Each structure stands twice: as C-alpha cells, then as structure tokens.
C-alpha positions in Angstrom: 28.3 15.9 -20.7 25.5 18.5 -20.7 23.3 16.1 -22.8 24.0 13.3 -20.4 22.7 15.3 -17.4 19.5 16.2 -19.2 19.0 12.6 -20.3 19.5 11.4 -16.7 17.0 14.0 -15.5 14.5 12.9 -18.1 14.9 9.3 -17.0 14.3 10.3 -13.4 11.2 12.2 -14.3 9.8 9.2 -16.3 10.5 6.8 -13.4 9.1 9.1 -10.8 5.9 9.6 -12.8 5.2 5.9 -13.2 4.0 5.4 -9.6 1.3 8.2 -9.6 0.3 7.3 -13.1 -0.3 3.5 -12.7 -1.0 3.2 -8.9 -2.2 6.6 -7.6 -3.8 5.2 -4.4 -0.8 3.2 -3.4 1.5 6.1 -4.3 -0.6 8.5 -2.1 -0.5 6.1 0.9 3.3 5.7 0.4 3.9 9.5 0.4 1.6 9.9 3.5 3.5 7.2 5.4 6.9 8.7 4.4 5.7 12.1 5.8 5.1 10.5 9.2 8.7 9.1 9.5 11.1 10.9 11.8 13.6 13.3 10.2 16.6 11.3 11.2 15.3 8.2 9.3 14.6 10.4 6.2 18.1 11.8 6.4 19.5 8.2 6.4 17.2 7.1 3.5 18.2 10.2 1.4 21.9 9.6 2.2 21.6 6.0 1.1 20.0 7.1 -2.2 22.8 9.6 -2.8 25.5 7.1 -2.1 23.8 4.5 -4.3 23.6 7.0 -7.1 27.2 8.0 -6.8 28.3 4.3 -6.8 26.2 3.5 -9.9 27.5 6.6 -11.7 31.1 5.7 -10.9 30.6 2.1 -12.0 29.1 3.1 -15.3 31.7 5.8 -15.9 34.6 3.4 -15.3 33.0 0.7 -17.4 32.6 3.2 -20.3 36.3 4.0 -20.6 
C-alpha cells in the first residue's frame, strides 16, 4: 500500500504540473481568480474534490477485489 500512495502522489504532481508547463498565462489567471473567491465557496469546492476522490478510490478498490 505504501507504494500505491507514492504512485498516487506522483500522478497528482504530474497532473498539477501540466497547467503551468503548457499554459502558464491561463494558469496564472485561474489562480488569481480563485484567490478572489469567498472562503465559503472554496470550502465547498475543496469538499467536493475530497468527496470525488474518496468515491473514485472506493470504486477502484472494490473493482480490484
């Protein structure tokens, strides 16, 4: 399981790096616009990402059995 976590982290880093690498101006504008959003909206967005990640992880772990 330890290797799986490191592989998942590596994949996240690769995906997160694609935006600034290929579209730096768009990425910068996106980050600046996100910084202007109210905290409550960012909380909901972050919560949605966490729930999505847990659901995907669960679906993949059940399918792998």
